[in-house]
C-alpha positions in Angstrom: 15.0 11.2 3.7 16.5 10.4 0.3 15.0 7.8 -2.1 15.8 6.3 -5.4 13.4 7.7 -8.0 12.1 6.2 -11.2 14.1 8.9 -13.0 17.4 7.8 -11.4 16.7 4.1 -12.3 15.8 5.2 -15.9 18.9 7.3 -16.1 21.0 4.4 -14.9 19.5 2.1 -17.4 20.0 4.6 -20.3 23.6 5.2 -19.1 24.3 1.5 -19.1 22.9 1.2 -22.7 25.0 4.2 -23.8 28.1 2.8 -22.2 27.8 -0.5 -24.0 27.5 1.3 -27.4 30.2 3.9 -26.8 32.3 5.5 -24.1 31.2 8.9 -22.7 32.8 11.6 -20.7 31.1 12.3 -17.4 29.2 15.6 -17.1 31.1 18.4 -15.3 28.1 19.0 -13.1 28.0 15.4 -12.0 31.7 15.5 -11.3 31.3 18.7 -9.2 28.4 17.2 -7.3 30.4 14.0 -6.7 33.3 16.1 -5.3 30.9 18.1 -3.1 29.4 14.9 -1.7 32.8 13.4 -1.1 33.9 16.5 0.8 30.7 16.3 2.9 31.4 12.6 3.5 35.0 13.4 4.7 33.8 16.2 6.9 31.0 14.2 8.5 32.0 10.5 9.0 28.6 9.7 10.6 26.6 9.9 7.3 23.6 7.7 7.3 23.5 4.8 4.8 20.9 6.9 2.8 23.5 9.7 2.4 26.1 7.1 1.3 23.5 5.7 -1.1 22.9 9.2 -2.6 26.7 9.6 -3.0 26.9 6.3 -4.8 24.0 7.2 -7.0 25.5 10.6 -7.9 28.8 9.0 -9.0 27.3 7.9 -12.3 29.8 5.1 -12.7 29.2 2.0 -14.7 29.4 -0.1 -11.6 26.4 1.7 -10.2 24.2 0.2 -12.9 25.3 -3.3 -12.2 22.6 -5.4 -10.6 24.9 -6.2 -7.7 25.4 -2.5 -6.9 21.7 -1.8 -7.1 21.0 -4.8 -4.9 23.5 -3.5 -2.4 21.9 0.0 -2.4 18.4 -1.5 -2.0 19.6 -3.7 0.9 21.2 -0.7 2.7 18.0 1.2 2.2 16.0 -1.7 3.5 18.1 -1.9 6.6 17.7 1.8 7.2 13.9 1.6 6.8 13.8 -1.4 9.1 15.8 0.4 11.6 13.6 3.5 11.5 10.4 1.3 11.8 11.9 -0.5 14.7 12.6 2.9 16.5 9.1 4.1 15.6 7.6 0.9 17.1 9.7 1.3 20.2 8.5 4.9 20.7 4.9 3.8 20.2 5.3 1.1 22.7 6.8 3.6 25.3 3.9 6.0 24.7 1.3 3.2 25.1 2.9 2.3 28.4 2.8 6.0 29.5 -0.9 6.2 28.4 -1.7 3.0 30.4 0.0 4.5 33.5 -2.1 7.7 33.0 -5.3 5.6 32.9 -4.3 3.8 36.1 -3.5 7.1 37.8 -6.9 8.6 36.7 -8.7 5.5 37.9 -7.1 6.0 41.3 -8.1 9.6 41.5 -11.6 8.8 40.5 -11.9 6.1 43.3 -10.5 8.6 45.8 -13.0 11.2 44.7 -15.9 8.7 45.1 -14.7 7.8 48.5 -14.6 11.4 49.6 -18.0 12.0 48.1 -19.5 9.1 50.1 -17.8 10.3 53.2 -19.3 13.8 52.7 -22.7 12.3 52.1 -22.5 10.4 55.4 -21.3 13.5 57.3 -24.3 15.5 55.8 -26.7 12.8 56.9 -25.1 12.7 60.4 -25.5 16.5 60.7 -29.1 16.3 59.6 -29.8 13.8 62.3 -28.0 16.0 64.9 -30.0 19.1 63.9 -33.2 17.1 64.0 -32.4 16.0 67.6 -31.4 19.6 68.6 -34.6 21.0 67.0 -36.8 18.4 68.8 -35.1 19.2 72.1 -35.7 22.9 71.7 -39.3 22.4 70.8 -40.0 20.3 73.9 
């Protein structure tokens, strides 16, 4: 996951200050990175908004440092985070439902085991009584 770092914000602020005092040529490395990211964007049209944000941040244009542009980037990131949190909450909800069904299933198994245990105890008691009757008959 990509995020805007303090360094990037400081760089943007210093860039804006420099641009107001004089015009600068963009670094070749920034231009190369921009071209690489644009190529990636054209190859993969399903980039997330965070990847698009990184592309916008890497451009180093004066418009990036405008409050409107930063606000737009922050809003996109906020939407992405909200979306991820929503998915996470949905997954947790599904897992809780599965856990609840497991608890119900285990309760059913436990009840069945207790029923079988009681039945076996009754059978044992019944057999004891029969053996006592047989033993008494043999002794007579």
